[in-house]
Every structure is written in C-alpha cells, then in structure tokens.
N, C-alpha and C positions, 0 to 999 in steps of 0.2 A: 281911119275906119273906112274911108272912101275906097281904099285899095282892097280891103276885105269885101266890101259890098259889091265891088265890081266883079270879083271872082266867085261870089256866092252862087250864082246860077250854074257856073261850071262845076263846082263841087257837088251841087245837088244833082246835076246830070250824071256825074261820075258815080255817085252813090246809087242812083236809080239803075244805071246800067249794071253796076256790080251786083246789086240785089237781084236783078233779072237773071243774070248768068248763074248766080248762086242757087236760085230757085230752079233754074233749068237743070243744073247738075243734080240737085236733090231728086227731081222727077226722073232723071235717067237712072238713078240708083234705086228707084222704087220706094223712096221715102215720101 
C-alpha cells in the first residue's frame, strides 16, 4: 500500500490536469 500511497498525489494531479483540458475543450466547442 505504501507504493500506491506514494503515487496517489501524481494520479490526483494527472486527473486534475485532464479535467482542466476536458473543460477547456468543452468551452471551445461552446458547450
């Protein structure tokens, strides 16, 4: 579990960046 906990912040950061770009694309499409 220590291995998973060590990479948890990285996964959270990737998800946050992914959601940011997804929202950005929606805004470009006018949605």
